[in-house]
VEXBAFI-229938 format. One record per residue (C-alpha): x, y, z. Coordinates in Angstrom, 1 decimal, always signed. Layout:
// VEXBAFI-229938
NODE, c1, c2, c3
NODE, X, Y, Z
...
This chain:
// VEXBAFI-229938
NODE, c1, c2, c3
NODE, +29.1, +137.7, +109.0
NODE, +29.1, +138.0, +104.9
NODE, +32.0, +136.5, +102.8
NODE, +32.8, +140.2, +101.5
NODE, +33.2, +141.4, +105.5
NODE, +35.3, +138.2, +106.3
NODE, +37.7, +138.3, +103.3
NODE, +38.3, +142.4, +103.7
NODE, +42.1, +143.2, +104.4
NODE, +43.0, +144.2, +108.0
NODE, +45.1, +147.0, +108.7
NODE, +46.8, +148.3, +111.6
NODE, +45.5, +151.7, +113.3
NODE, +49.3, +153.1, +112.1
NODE, +49.0, +151.8, +108.6
NODE, +45.5, +153.9, +108.6
NODE, +46.8, +156.6, +110.0
NODE, +49.8, +156.7, +107.6
NODE, +47.7, +156.2, +104.6
NODE, +45.3, +159.1, +105.7
NODE, +48.4, +161.2, +106.2
NODE, +49.8, +160.8, +102.7
NODE, +46.6, +161.3, +101.2
NODE, +45.9, +164.3, +102.5
NODE, +49.3, +165.5, +101.9
NODE, +49.3, +164.5, +98.3
NODE, +46.1, +165.7, +97.6
NODE, +46.4, +169.1, +99.0
NODE, +49.9, +170.4, +99.6
NODE, +49.9, +174.0, +100.1
NODE, +46.7, +176.1, +100.8
NODE, +46.0, +179.4, +101.7
NODE, +43.2, +179.2, +104.5
NODE, +41.3, +182.3, +106.0
NODE, +40.1, +181.9, +109.4
NODE, +40.2, +183.8, +112.9
NODE, +42.7, +182.9, +115.4
NODE, +40.9, +181.2, +118.4
NODE, +42.5, +179.8, +121.3
NODE, +46.5, +181.6, +120.9
NODE, +48.3, +181.8, +124.5
NODE, +51.2, +182.8, +123.0
NODE, +54.2, +180.7, +122.4
NODE, +55.0, +177.2, +124.0
NODE, +57.7, +176.5, +126.1
NODE, +59.3, +175.1, +123.0
NODE, +59.1, +177.9, +120.8
NODE, +56.1, +176.5, +118.7
NODE, +53.0, +177.9, +118.4
NODE, +49.4, +176.1, +118.6
NODE, +45.9, +177.8, +118.1
NODE, +42.9, +176.9, +116.0
NODE, +41.7, +178.7, +112.8
NODE, +37.9, +179.1, +112.7
NODE, +35.2, +180.4, +111.1
NODE, +30.8, +180.5, +111.9
NODE, +30.9, +177.0, +110.9
NODE, +34.2, +174.9, +111.4
NODE, +37.9, +175.0, +112.7
NODE, +41.3, +173.4, +112.1
NODE, +43.9, +173.1, +114.2
NODE, +47.2, +174.6, +113.3
NODE, +50.9, +175.0, +114.4
NODE, +53.9, +177.3, +113.5
NODE, +57.1, +175.7, +114.1
NODE, +59.9, +177.5, +115.9
NODE, +61.9, +178.1, +113.1
NODE, +59.1, +179.6, +110.9
NODE, +57.8, +181.9, +113.8
NODE, +61.0, +183.7, +114.2
NODE, +60.5, +184.4, +110.1
NODE, +56.7, +185.8, +110.2
NODE, +56.8, +189.2, +109.5
NODE, +53.3, +189.3, +111.3
NODE, +52.9, +187.9, +114.6
NODE, +49.8, +185.7, +115.5
NODE, +47.1, +187.4, +117.8
NODE, +44.0, +186.4, +119.6
NODE, +40.9, +187.1, +117.6
NODE, +42.7, +188.3, +114.6
NODE, +41.3, +187.6, +111.1
NODE, +44.3, +186.3, +108.8
NODE, +45.3, +184.5, +105.9
NODE, +47.6, +181.2, +106.6
NODE, +49.7, +179.7, +104.3
NODE, +50.9, +176.1, +104.5
NODE, +50.5, +172.7, +104.1
NODE, +47.7, +170.2, +105.5
NODE, +49.0, +167.3, +107.6
NODE, +47.8, +165.1, +109.9
NODE, +48.5, +164.2, +113.4
NODE, +48.6, +160.2, +113.8
NODE, +48.5, +159.9, +117.6
NODE, +44.9, +162.0, +117.8
NODE, +43.5, +161.1, +114.6
NODE, +43.3, +165.0, +113.5
NODE, +44.4, +166.8, +110.6
NODE, +46.2, +170.1, +110.9
NODE, +47.8, +173.3, +108.8
NODE, +51.5, +173.8, +109.1
NODE, +51.2, +177.4, +108.7
NODE, +54.6, +178.6, +107.1
NODE, +53.3, +182.2, +106.4
NODE, +50.9, +184.9, +108.2
NODE, +49.2, +187.8, +106.6
NODE, +46.2, +189.9, +107.9
NODE, +42.6, +189.5, +106.1
NODE, +42.6, +193.0, +104.3
NODE, +43.2, +196.2, +105.6
NODE, +40.6, +196.8, +108.0
NODE, +42.2, +193.5, +110.0
NODE, +45.3, +195.5, +110.2
NODE, +43.4, +198.9, +111.4
NODE, +41.9, +196.6, +113.9
NODE, +45.3, +195.4, +115.1
NODE, +46.6, +198.8, +115.2
NODE, +43.9, +200.1, +117.0
NODE, +44.2, +197.6, +119.6
NODE, +47.9, +197.6, +120.0
NODE, +47.5, +201.7, +120.1
NODE, +45.3, +200.9, +123.2
NODE, +47.7, +198.6, +124.9
NODE, +50.2, +201.0, +124.7
NODE, +48.3, +203.7, +126.0
NODE, +47.4, +201.5, +128.7
NODE, +51.1, +201.4, +129.3
NODE, +51.8, +204.9, +129.4
NODE, +54.3, +204.8, +126.1
NODE, +52.5, +207.8, +124.6
NODE, +52.3, +210.0, +127.7
NODE, +53.4, +213.6, +127.1
NODE, +55.4, +213.5, +130.6
NODE, +57.8, +210.9, +129.2
NODE, +58.6, +213.0, +126.4
NODE, +62.2, +214.3, +126.4
NODE, +63.0, +217.8, +125.1
NODE, +65.0, +217.8, +121.5
NODE, +68.3, +219.3, +121.7
NODE, +68.6, +223.1, +120.6
NODE, +71.7, +222.4, +118.7
NODE, +72.6, +219.0, +118.0
NODE, +76.7, +218.2, +117.3
NODE, +76.1, +214.9, +115.7
NODE, +72.5, +213.7, +114.2
NODE, +71.7, +209.8, +113.7
NODE, +69.3, +209.1, +111.0
NODE, +67.4, +205.4, +110.5
NODE, +66.1, +205.2, +107.0
NODE, +67.3, +203.5, +103.8
NODE, +70.8, +204.6, +102.1
NODE, +69.3, +204.6, +98.6
NODE, +66.3, +206.4, +99.0
NODE, +65.1, +210.0, +98.2
NODE, +64.7, +210.4, +102.2
NODE, +68.4, +210.7, +103.1
NODE, +69.0, +213.2, +100.3
NODE, +66.3, +215.5, +101.4
NODE, +67.3, +215.4, +105.3
NODE, +71.0, +215.9, +104.6
NODE, +70.1, +218.9, +101.7
NODE, +67.8, +220.5, +104.2
NODE, +70.3, +220.2, +106.9
NODE, +72.9, +221.8, +104.6
NODE, +70.5, +224.7, +103.9
NODE, +69.9, +225.3, +107.7
NODE, +72.6, +224.5, +109.7
NODE, +75.3, +222.0, +108.6
NODE, +75.9, +218.9, +111.2
NODE, +77.6, +215.7, +111.4
NODE, +75.3, +213.1, +109.8
NODE, +75.4, +209.4, +110.8
NODE, +73.4, +207.2, +108.7
NODE, +72.2, +203.3, +109.7
NODE, +71.1, +201.8, +106.9
NODE, +68.1, +199.7, +107.1
NODE, +65.1, +198.3, +105.0
NODE, +61.9, +200.3, +105.6
NODE, +59.5, +197.9, +104.7
NODE, +59.1, +194.3, +104.3
NODE, +59.8, +191.3, +106.7
NODE, +62.9, +192.5, +108.0
NODE, +62.1, +196.2, +108.6
NODE, +61.1, +195.8, +112.0
NODE, +64.1, +194.0, +113.6
NODE, +66.5, +196.3, +111.5
NODE, +64.9, +199.5, +112.9
NODE, +65.0, +197.9, +116.4
NODE, +68.6, +197.1, +116.3
NODE, +69.6, +200.7, +114.6
NODE, +67.9, +202.6, +117.8
NODE, +69.3, +200.4, +120.3
NODE, +72.6, +200.4, +118.6
NODE, +73.0, +204.2, +118.2
NODE, +71.9, +204.3, +122.0
NODE, +74.9, +201.6, +123.1
NODE, +77.3, +203.9, +121.2
NODE, +79.8, +205.3, +124.4
NODE, +80.5, +209.3, +124.7
NODE, +83.8, +209.8, +123.1
NODE, +84.2, +206.5, +121.5
NODE, +85.5, +206.2, +117.9
NODE, +81.9, +206.5, +116.5
NODE, +80.7, +209.4, +117.9
NODE, +77.0, +209.1, +119.9
NODE, +74.2, +211.4, +118.5
NODE, +72.7, +213.9, +120.5
NODE, +69.4, +213.4, +118.3
NODE, +67.6, +210.5, +116.1
NODE, +65.2, +210.6, +113.1
NODE, +63.6, +207.4, +112.2
NODE, +62.1, +208.4, +108.5
NODE, +60.9, +207.0, +105.3
NODE, +58.6, +208.0, +102.4
NODE, +55.0, +207.5, +102.1
NODE, +53.2, +204.3, +101.3
NODE, +50.4, +202.1, +102.1
NODE, +49.6, +200.9, +105.6
NODE, +51.3, +197.2, +104.5
NODE, +54.4, +199.5, +103.6
NODE, +54.3, +201.2, +106.9
NODE, +53.3, +198.2, +108.8
NODE, +56.9, +197.6, +110.1
NODE, +56.7, +200.8, +112.2
NODE, +53.7, +199.8, +114.0
NODE, +55.7, +196.5, +115.3
NODE, +55.9, +196.2, +118.8
NODE, +59.6, +195.9, +119.1
NODE, +59.9, +199.5, +117.5
NODE, +57.7, +201.0, +119.5
NODE, +59.3, +200.0, +122.8
NODE, +62.7, +200.5, +121.2
NODE, +61.6, +204.2, +120.5
NODE, +60.1, +204.4, +124.1
NODE, +63.2, +203.1, +125.7
NODE, +65.9, +205.1, +123.7
NODE, +67.9, +207.7, +126.0
NODE, +68.3, +209.7, +122.9
NODE, +65.8, +212.2, +121.7
NODE, +63.9, +210.6, +118.6
NODE, +61.9, +212.5, +115.8
NODE, +59.3, +210.2, +113.7
NODE, +59.3, +211.3, +110.2
NODE, +57.5, +208.2, +108.7
NODE, +55.1, +209.0, +105.6
NODE, +53.5, +212.1, +104.8
NODE, +51.4, +214.1, +106.8
NODE, +48.2, +212.1, +106.6
NODE, +50.2, +208.8, +107.3
NODE, +50.2, +207.6, +111.2
NODE, +52.0, +204.8, +112.4
NODE, +52.7, +203.8, +116.2
NODE, +56.1, +205.4, +116.5
NODE, +54.6, +208.7, +115.7
NODE, +52.8, +208.7, +119.0
NODE, +55.4, +207.1, +121.2
NODE, +58.3, +209.6, +119.5
NODE, +59.5, +212.7, +121.4
NODE, +58.5, +214.7, +118.2
NODE, +56.6, +213.8, +115.1
NODE, +57.7, +215.8, +111.8
NODE, +54.9, +215.9, +108.8
NODE, +58.2, +214.9, +106.3
NODE, +61.5, +213.9, +106.5
NODE, +62.2, +217.6, +105.6
NODE, +60.3, +218.7, +108.5
NODE, +62.1, +216.6, +110.4
NODE, +65.4, +218.2, +109.1
NODE, +63.7, +221.6, +110.2
NODE, +62.8, +220.5, +113.3
NODE, +66.7, +219.3, +114.4
NODE, +68.6, +222.7, +113.8
NODE, +67.9, +226.1, +113.8
NODE, +68.8, +228.2, +110.7
NODE, +72.4, +229.4, +110.7
NODE, +71.7, +232.7, +109.3
NODE, +69.1, +233.5, +112.3
NODE, +70.9, +232.3, +114.6
NODE, +73.6, +234.2, +113.9
NODE, +71.8, +237.3, +113.5
NODE, +69.9, +236.6, +116.8
NODE, +73.2, +236.1, +118.3
NODE, +74.7, +239.5, +117.1
NODE, +71.4, +241.2, +118.3
NODE, +71.8, +239.5, +121.7
NODE, +75.3, +241.1, +121.8
NODE, +74.4, +244.3, +120.8
NODE, +71.6, +244.5, +123.1
NODE, +74.5, +243.3, +126.1
NODE, +76.6, +246.2, +125.2
NODE, +73.9, +248.9, +125.3
NODE, +72.9, +247.3, +128.8
NODE, +76.6, +247.3, +129.9
NODE, +76.9, +251.2, +129.3
NODE, +73.7, +251.9, +130.8
NODE, +74.7, +250.4, +133.7
NODE, +78.3, +252.0, +133.7
NODE, +76.5, +254.9, +133.6
NODE, +73.8, +254.6, +136.2
NODE, +76.8, +253.5, +138.6
NODE, +79.0, +256.2, +137.8
NODE, +76.1, +258.9, +138.3
NODE, +75.1, +257.1, +142.0
NODE, +79.2, +257.0, +142.8
NODE, +79.4, +260.9, +142.2
NODE, +76.4, +261.7, +143.9
NODE, +77.3, +259.7, +147.2
NODE, +80.6, +261.1, +147.1
NODE, +79.3, +264.8, +146.9
NODE, +77.8, +263.8, +150.2
NODE, +80.7, +262.8, +152.1
NODE, +83.0, +265.1, +154.2
NODE, +86.7, +266.1, +153.3
NODE, +89.2, +263.7, +154.2
NODE, +91.5, +266.5, +155.9
NODE, +88.3, +267.4, +158.3
NODE, +88.0, +263.3, +159.1
NODE, +91.6, +263.3, +160.2
NODE, +92.2, +266.6, +161.8
NODE, +91.1, +265.4, +165.7
NODE, +93.2, +262.7, +165.2
NODE, +96.1, +264.5, +163.8
NODE, +96.2, +266.6, +167.3
NODE, +95.5, +263.7, +169.5
NODE, +98.7, +262.1, +168.2
NODE, +100.6, +265.3, +168.3
NODE, +99.8, +265.7, +172.0
NODE, +100.6, +262.1, +172.9
NODE, +104.2, +262.4, +171.0
NODE, +104.9, +265.6, +173.5
NODE, +104.3, +263.5, +176.5
NODE, +106.3, +260.4, +175.2
NODE, +109.8, +262.3, +175.3
NODE, +109.3, +263.1, +179.2
NODE, +107.8, +259.8, +179.8
NODE, +110.6, +258.1, +178.4
NODE, +113.6, +260.4, +180.5
NODE, +111.7, +259.6, +183.7
NODE, +111.3, +255.7, +183.2
NODE, +115.2, +255.6, +182.0
NODE, +116.1, +257.7, +185.2
NODE, +114.0, +255.3, +187.7
NODE, +115.3, +252.0, +185.9
NODE, +119.0, +253.2, +186.4
NODE, +118.7, +253.7, +190.2
NODE, +116.6, +250.4, +190.8
NODE, +119.7, +248.7, +188.7
NODE, +122.2, +250.4, +191.3
NODE, +120.4, +249.1, +194.1
NODE, +120.7, +245.3, +192.9
NODE, +124.1, +245.3, +191.6
NODE, +125.6, +245.7, +195.3
NODE, +124.4, +242.1, +196.1
NODE, +126.0, +240.5, +193.2
NODE, +129.7, +240.8, +193.9
NODE, +133.0, +238.5, +193.0
NODE, +132.8, +237.3, +196.4
NODE, +129.6, +235.3, +196.4
NODE, +130.6, +233.4, +193.3
NODE, +134.1, +232.7, +195.1
NODE, +132.0, +231.3, +198.1
NODE, +129.8, +229.1, +196.0
NODE, +132.9, +227.4, +194.0
NODE, +134.9, +226.8, +197.0
NODE, +131.6, +224.7, +198.7
NODE, +131.2, +222.9, +195.4
NODE, +134.8, +222.2, +195.3
NODE, +134.5, +220.4, +198.7
NODE, +131.8, +218.3, +198.0
NODE, +133.4, +217.1, +194.7
NODE, +136.6, +215.9, +196.8
NODE, +134.2, +214.3, +199.6
NODE, +132.7, +212.2, +196.9
NODE, +135.3, +211.5, +195.0
NODE, +137.0, +209.9, +197.9
NODE, +133.9, +207.7, +198.9
NODE, +133.8, +206.3, +195.4
NODE, +137.2, +205.0, +195.2
NODE, +136.6, +203.1, +198.9
NODE, +133.7, +201.9, +197.6
NODE, +135.3, +200.6, +194.1
NODE, +138.1, +199.1, +195.9
NODE, +136.0, +197.4, +198.5
NODE, +133.5, +196.0, +195.4
NODE, +136.6, +194.4, +194.0
NODE, +137.8, +192.6, +197.3
NODE, +134.6, +191.2, +197.6
NODE, +134.5, +189.5, +194.1
NODE, +137.9, +188.5, +194.5
NODE, +137.0, +186.3, +197.7
NODE, +134.1, +184.9, +195.9
NODE, +135.7, +183.9, +193.2
NODE, +138.9, +182.3, +194.2
NODE, +137.8, +179.4, +195.5
NODE, +136.1, +178.4, +191.9
NODE, +139.4, +179.4, +190.2
NODE, +141.1, +176.2, +191.5
NODE, +138.7, +173.6, +190.2
NODE, +138.7, +175.0, +186.7
NODE, +141.7, +172.9, +185.1
NODE, +142.1, +171.5, +181.5
NODE, +142.4, +168.3, +183.2
NODE, +139.0, +168.0, +183.9
NODE, +138.1, +168.0, +180.2
NODE, +140.5, +165.7, +179.0
NODE, +138.4, +162.6, +180.3
NODE, +135.0, +163.4, +178.6
NODE, +136.6, +164.4, +175.0
NODE, +138.6, +160.8, +175.3
NODE, +135.4, +159.0, +175.9
NODE, +133.5, +160.6, +173.2
NODE, +136.2, +159.7, +170.7
NODE, +136.0, +156.1, +171.7
NODE, +132.4, +155.8, +171.0
NODE, +132.6, +157.7, +167.5
NODE, +135.5, +154.8, +166.4
NODE, +133.2, +152.4, +167.8
NODE, +130.2, +153.5, +165.8
NODE, +131.9, +154.5, +162.5
NODE, +133.4, +150.6, +162.4
NODE, +129.6, +149.2, +162.8
NODE, +128.3, +151.7, +160.1
NODE, +130.5, +150.4, +157.0
NODE, +129.2, +146.8, +157.4
NODE, +125.7, +147.5, +158.2
NODE, +125.7, +150.0, +155.2
NODE, +127.0, +147.2, +152.9
NODE, +124.4, +144.7, +154.3
NODE, +121.5, +147.1, +153.4
NODE, +122.5, +147.8, +150.0
NODE, +122.8, +144.2, +149.3
NODE, +119.1, +143.6, +150.8
NODE, +118.1, +146.4, +148.4
NODE, +120.0, +144.7, +145.5
NODE, +118.3, +141.2, +146.2
NODE, +114.8, +142.6, +146.4
NODE, +115.2, +144.7, +142.8
NODE, +116.0, +141.6, +141.7
NODE, +113.4, +139.7, +142.6
NODE, +110.8, +142.3, +141.5
NODE, +112.7, +142.3, +138.0
NODE, +112.5, +138.3, +137.8
NODE, +108.5, +138.3, +138.6
NODE, +108.1, +141.3, +136.3
NODE, +109.5, +139.1, +133.6
NODE, +107.1, +136.1, +134.7
NODE, +103.8, +138.1, +134.6
NODE, +104.2, +140.4, +132.0
NODE, +102.3, +140.3, +128.8
NODE, +105.8, +139.4, +126.7
NODE, +105.7, +136.2, +128.2
NODE, +102.1, +135.6, +127.0
NODE, +103.3, +136.7, +123.3
NODE, +106.3, +134.3, +123.5
NODE, +103.5, +131.2, +124.0
NODE, +101.8, +132.4, +120.6
NODE, +99.2, +134.9, +121.7
NODE, +98.7, +138.2, +120.2
NODE, +98.0, +141.8, +121.6
NODE, +95.2, +143.6, +119.1
NODE, +94.8, +147.4, +119.5
NODE, +93.1, +149.8, +117.1
NODE, +94.1, +153.0, +116.0
NODE, +93.8, +155.2, +119.1
NODE, +95.9, +152.4, +121.0
NODE, +92.9, +151.0, +122.9
NODE, +92.9, +147.6, +123.6
NODE, +90.5, +145.6, +121.1
NODE, +88.4, +143.4, +123.8
NODE, +85.1, +142.4, +121.7
NODE, +84.3, +142.1, +117.9
NODE, +81.6, +144.6, +118.7
NODE, +84.0, +147.8, +119.3
NODE, +85.0, +147.6, +115.8
NODE, +83.5, +148.2, +112.1
NODE, +84.5, +147.4, +108.9
NODE, +87.5, +149.7, +107.5
NODE, +89.0, +150.2, +111.0
NODE, +92.7, +150.2, +111.0
NODE, +93.8, +147.5, +113.4
NODE, +97.5, +147.1, +115.2
NODE, +98.3, +143.3, +116.0
NODE, +101.6, +142.5, +118.3
NODE, +103.4, +139.3, +118.4
NODE, +106.2, +138.0, +120.1
NODE, +108.5, +138.9, +117.0
NODE, +107.1, +142.6, +116.1
NODE, +103.9, +144.3, +115.0
NODE, +101.6, +143.7, +112.1
NODE, +99.0, +146.2, +110.3
NODE, +95.7, +145.2, +109.7
NODE, +92.0, +146.7, +108.5
NODE, +88.5, +144.6, +109.5
NODE, +87.4, +143.5, +106.4
NODE, +83.6, +142.5, +107.2
NODE, +81.2, +142.6, +110.1
NODE, +82.3, +141.3, +113.1
NODE, +80.9, +137.7, +113.9
NODE, +78.0, +137.1, +116.3
NODE, +79.1, +135.1, +119.4
NODE, +78.1, +132.0, +119.1
NODE, +75.8, +130.7, +121.8
NODE, +76.1, +127.1, +123.1
NODE, +73.7, +124.5, +122.3
NODE, +72.0, +123.4, +124.9
NODE, +72.7, +119.9, +126.2
NODE, +70.6, +117.0, +125.7
NODE, +68.8, +116.0, +128.7
NODE, +70.2, +112.5, +128.4
NODE, +73.7, +113.4, +128.2
NODE, +76.3, +114.5, +130.9
NODE, +77.2, +118.3, +131.1
NODE, +80.7, +119.0, +130.4
NODE, +82.2, +120.1, +133.6
NODE, +84.7, +122.3, +131.7
């Protein structure tokens, strides 16, 4: 080995990696790199993105951190040619260099058109552009929601056109119609209108208009973002797309329920002409009144024709009237005959119901009552006598003297117990007082105040916690030192001293037993 090689300075792997990292970052800093996205599989579980930028002869690893990804106006997609702006750095663990991307933009209009066509095919495959899923526009919406810039000419054109045709209640949701925040603001506006409850403080629109003026494909790109397209697709409120001029096409135009060539055309689609509507209603009213008159005349003629074919009312009732007269004549004689028959029948039956029959039955009932009364009195007397015979032996045994002896015994026992209770209670109180005095003396003996009286101190921090080791405090902490005669406030002035380690004893010396 030569002297030059043997005298070369030794570097660790980490030193070499850090030196290369500083060299790359200092010499390049921010760069713009053009290439094709390769190996992009969506966002990592951490929220970061990892892929490769390549061209026909080289490739560079790329990373987009989670915070930067959310701010990107243009999201990465596999196979798309882009221009990435960021800073070069290295990854020391694998000895690779990479670019940390902070901005991302498509490489020209051709790339945007290719991406637009790819997204359009994706949404067609999902059925978002299918005609059968589009909703019918309301004929006369009472409230119209407009998603556009509040300062542009678009909103003035829409309101002016609505006032000319049919004045309506318009609610404007202000958004930016180009730039990085365009897509999230338009998405939030469409979802916000759909979130309004019917009958709430803010009326829910019956129709939505998403509008902006013309511009380049870059200016209109916010209306080609997937979030805006899906917001229009899931909207329960019908949507009219009025983005750009008639020659400007965005993905929102395909998914919307109706596409207008201009914002003014969207206002014309939204409401009919008020004068034409009034004239049409008046024409319908005139036609309805004429039809009603013709219908009434037709029914009147049919009624008259039907009435002419009917017989006269007197002819219809003549036969029935004659039958009624004959029945009335027969009814009088029939009533007389029936009355005579009933009188004869009553006379025959009345002979059997004279006063003698009732008197006989009353006498029989009185005799039965007297017999039952005599029998009841006899039975009551016998039952009373039997009861007296059964209870007379027991009456002699129930005397007040029988209870006197048990009562005297109980009184004597109670007096004895009362005399024993007082001394027992006194002894119980004395025993409890002695136990309390013993516990108080033991508390005084083992309490920390006795330890403080022997010269020790109790140290606590600002929270009142006992300080047990120097490592639990740091310089500047407030302390409270409690001694036997009171408390002392103190502060930690320096770093806590490290605990002294015991020196190893000399092998020739005997170790201390303590």
